[in-house]
N, C-alpha and C positions, 0 to 999 in steps of 0.2 A: 195794476196795468194788465189788462187781459190780452193785449197784443204782444207784450214783451217777450214771452217765450217763443212766439212765432217769428218775431223779428230776429231774435238771437239765433234761432235755428236757420233761418234764411241767410243771415250774415255768415254763419259758419259754413253752410252748404255752398254758397255762391262765391264768397270771398271778395265782394266788391266794396264793402263798407267796413270801416274799423269798428270793432265790437263796442267801444265806449260810446258810440253814437246810438246804440240800440234804444235806450230810454227816450231820447228825443224823438226818434222815429215812431216809437210806440205811442207816445203822447199825441203826435200829429195824426196818427191813424185813428186813435180814439176820438179826438176832437173833430175829425173829418170823416167819421164813419158814414158809409153810404156813398162816398165819392171814390172814383176810380183811382188806383195807385198812381196813374200818370199825373193826375191833378195834385195829389198829396206830395209827390216828388217835386212837382213844380213849386209848390208852396215852400218846401224845404230849401229849394234852390234860390228862392227869393229872399230868404232871411239873411241879412248881413250886407256886406259891401260887394256890389256887382264887379265882376272882372271886366277888364277892358275888352273891347271888341277884338283886338289883336290876340290877347291872352286866350279868349274863347276859340278863335280860329286855330291857335297853336295846339289846343286840346282836341281839335277836330270837330268842334260844334259850331253852329251858326252864330254869327256875331250878335244877332238879336235874341238868342236863347237866354233864358234866365240861368245864371250860374254865379254864385258868390264865392268869395275867398273861403268862407266858413264851410260851404258845401264841398269845395275841393278838399279842404282839410279832413273831411269825413271819409274820403275815398282812400282805398288802399292803392297800391301801385296797379293792380289789376283793374280796379275801378276807374283809375285815371285814363286807362286805354279806351274806355267806353263810358264816360261819365253820365250821360243821360240814360242810356240803356241799363247800366249797372244799378243805379238807384231805383229805377222803375221795376226792374226784374226782382230786386230784393223785396220791395214793398208788395209786389204782386204775389210772389211766392209765400210771403208771410200771410197775406190775406187769404189765399187758398187754404193754407194750413189752418188758419183760424176758423174758416168755414167748416172744414172737416171736423175739427175738434168740437165745434158747436153742435154739429149733427150728432156726434157720438154722445156728448153730454145730454142732449135732449132724449136720445134713445135710452140711455142708462137711467135717466130720471123717470122714464115711464116703465122701467123694469125690463127693457128689451136690449139684447146685446147681439143682434144679427143685423148686418148691414150689407147692402149690395154695392159693389164698387162700379163706378161709372167712369170708364176711360174716355175722357172728353176728346182727346186727340189721337184716336187709335190709328189713324192713317199716318200720322207723323211720328209716333213714339212706340217703340217695341215694348217698353215697360208698361205703358198704359194699356196697350192691346193685349198683353199677356194676362193682365188682371181684370180686364173688362168683363163685367157680369158675374164675377166671383162673389160668393157670400163669405163674409169674414166677421170676426168678433172685434171688439174694441182693442184687445191686446195686439192683434195683427195690424190694425189700422194706425196705431201709434207709431208704426215703423214707416209709414208713407212719408214722402214719395218713394216709389220703388228705386232701388239703387241703379237700375238700368234705364231710368227715365231720361229721355233725350231733350226734354224741355227745361229751360232754366227755371221758369216759374211753373211748377207742375200743377196742372189744373185738374188732376184726377179727383173726381167727386165721390161722395158716398151718400147713400140714402138708406133710411131705416127699412129693413126687410121684415115684414110681418107675414108669417105663415098662419093665416086665420084657421085653416083646417087643423093644423097641429095644436094651436091654442085651444080650440074647441074640444079636441080629443083629450088634451091634458086636463082641462077643467072637468070634463065628464069623469075621467078616472079619479080625480081628487074627490068629486062628489060621491062616486060609488064607494070609494075607500072610507069616506066619512060615514056613509050609510051602514056599511058592514061593521065598522067599529061601534056605531051606536046600537046596532042589532046585537052584537056580541056582548056589549055592556049590559043590555037589558036581559039577555038570556042568563048571563053569569052574574047577575046582580047579587051581591052578597048583603045580607041583612045583619 
């Protein structure tokens, strides 16, 4: 389950969902990949026995909102204070985390480990603003979101950073070293 570590991290970071529900949410995210976490959260809230209209109002949600007994059971005390928001924020944070990890994996697969950080909400978040535009390696990126991020679902993004000039200079130096090595081998060739 490729979303599981991201769901677990979001659950731990935000505290809205009980950890034992991480596998179920990871499966839902994988089966509904490409859909917004709002929709995935709604699907989760539709599985099981719907709460009564009064029970929903008691939780502070609309009477016509989807919310099942099973979905409520998945929420922590903190999650019950904001059941719709808590579930969606957890799924959204997990999705952003997955996107960052996928970008890193793609870069490393191509032999590159330099990424540019893109602070999506730099006007709203000091943590994202502080890192916006920075160049980092995968080791640093594994620690995102920044501890001072002010968004529940941190949307800080990353993109592969390729310094084409540096790559050309490196390739030329490797070529020159190989030529020198070949020349020295011919000069000092032992019979």
